[in-house]
C-alpha angles and dihedrals in degrees: 000000000000093000089054095053097083089054093045092054093048089048093050090054096047094040092052088058094047088052092049091053091045092052091055091048094048090051094054094045097050094047099042107021092232119114106215112226089176090066092102093046091056089052091052092048090051092049092056093044090051096050090043090057096038104036105025099034100029100234116160111265097242091055093042091052093048092049092048093050094047097042100041099024107037097030094039086051090058092050091050092049094050092051096045100037095105093035094066092072094041130076119304094244089068091053091051093049097047098046090044087053089050091050092053091045096049094043089046091052092051090049092046092053102036101024128236099275117110113248116208113216133187118242110268087221111058132194132027131288098206149307132276112197090335094313115123116229113206126222091244092056092047091051093050093052098042096043093047093049093045093048092049093048093044091052093047091051090044092056092048101047113024128077094237091050091051087052091052093053089046094051087059092060104036123351093182092057090048089052090051089050090062100262123116112234092203092056090050093049090047091055088048092053090049093051095043094047090047088058091053090050093050089049092054092049091051099043099044095079090059094048109023128236110305117136095210097045094046090049092050093045095054088044084065085075085076087082090054090051090053091051089055089048090240091286114062120079097192092049091047092052092046089048090054093053091046091050093047093049093043092051091050092050091047089056089061097041099045100027094109095049113087094196091057099038092109094050099091093055092043094050096095090054093045088054091045091052097045093042091054093046100043101033108023112197119233116262119246112259093242094047115106114241095220130067119231136007110259101196108158121238121231109274119240119236115259091248091052090048092051092049094047088050091053095047090048093049089050092052092046091052090048097047097092090054094044103044104039114182094010091070095107089061091055088050089055090046089056091054092050090052085069093049093051094045091052089050091047089052090053099040105030104033103034099025096232116140117220124185095171099068092117087059089057089053093047093054089047093050095049095042089051092050090054096044097046104032124095089236089056130041093312093216123172110285100245092043090051089050094054091043089052091056091045090052090064095051094083088052089050090051091049091051089050090062092080087044089066092063102022139057141176115000097002091055092049091052092048092052092046092051087049090051092054092046087053091049097047102038110018102036095062093048124100090248090070129013097343129200092318091052092223136101123192117216124194132226119236117271090238092052110042095139125078095245096051092046089052093054092047090050094047090047091054090046093051091048091051091047089052090049092052091049091051090049091053093053097048129079088269089058091051090049090051094051089048088053090056096046103038124353089177091060089052092053092046089057092052099257121139108241094184093057088049092055092049092049096050093046091049093049092047092049091048091053093044091050088055091048090053093047092052089049089053090049092050096051097035094228138030138196136194093267090066087062104033120158094250089057087071087060090050092049092054093049094047091049088053091051094045097068141260105277112102106230100023093051091052089052093048090048095051090048092050092047104039109014109034094060089063089064098039133071120280088253089070092060093043092051101032091125092054093051096048095041090049091048090052091051091050093048090050091048091051089051090048091054089053092047093049091048091054092047089050091056091048091051090051092052093049098050098265094291101146096189092052089042090056093047092050092044090051093048092048091051092052 
């Protein structure tokens, strides 16, 4: 037992901070209906602000902590509330997209100002506070444990005893009744955002001395609180805090037990996401009453006339044929973009057509790329190129079916979290294994023998991408496509008519995984070699945000998204590539704010027509939209 004590102490300190972040996240989710993916980015921003004030400017640490929590936490909470105010009553996909956009924007701003290099900082509380079984407990660890516990208890008491706390609990049940009682639900939710974001900021300040100042690392470490939130079933503050401690201690002990095993080296860091995935699948939390059951809005776009479609097709074909002559040495970038068209169209089929949110699409591409490299390379099976391409897509189908298992019991936000947890598990545990990228972290993929030149490979990739887009269009116009649209709009109606919703979800995930695997394989062939960084778990978040920005039409939006991700950076300054997440995240936030302005203007007109009764206006507005 003595040899475990150092790991338990470290785990208690880390777990307390996971619990602290999880408590703030639970508070904002239960009071607003929006799960804040930007929670970790706010923590990272607060950590940088604190150490700028304390280390660079020499402020006393108590004053620096208070300032960082107020500036980043409270004011950041106001910003998040403003952006998400109209999202809380909408579908859960909108909440995922906008908070992921906020996460990318905040993280990008921090990296733009401070750089991407990790900065090591000394603990602002030096020395030790005592020993447990011969193990020294530092003042920084003690502060983390005590402050996290005190903040959690204080929030719990505040919610139970204060008027504002009672209003926060009431707004979860029925915001309209709270409004009729004379309390403003928006004011209550704003207070919840400020408190929850302050918890995130405090977590960032306390956890940074253990990790160093790194925006990406701090964002990911606080995201590990997602597992604690799942343990608390997205509702219970005490269970969330206890779950954070259990995850922290468990991860620390796993570090000791599996430290000597290369294959399992990533398991300790992936434990929170394993807990998240299993908790959601085995013990699904109840959905909030105001959360929509479906995934994504499936409003149809205005169809183009047949002549216009034919003309657009001819122009597009002519441009594609001319690309090799027009772009010169940048042609490989266009080949990679053609591969990403397939990745994005497979994601659009899943998210837009069937209403299923996936945050693990990069993992599908990674499995397709590594499988293709094994099937086609001379060091592997050395199969014919096209056969290897098809087999690479088929190799991802079982993975898509596994990911579809949570979709049978989950929807909306909870499905997004489950797939995101699965993506990080893949990245931490499967990517380093010999089955995927291996110890070198690199896989080499060959070109076809009949298309060794850049021009020939470009045409082959475009032909495959066009065939996939045609296949997706055919799927959307068949009975299966109508079934998938029905799955997005009303799964209950499908069940009522005797259709098997579970089978439909498995089928669409399998098709999407198959196509994403082919896209990943083509990307590998275009670049010649791939590594895990090309298919990182956070890339899946970026894919979703770019697709949201690219428009609503199924095929055109996939093409625009692929151009924005893979082609446009070749013609823009290096800063665009470096801060791609910032640009797309900021664009997403601006689009959401623009939509919010239109919604508010419409609500104002409805209120004016109904005699300025806001409750009645909301009820009429809701009835009209349904």
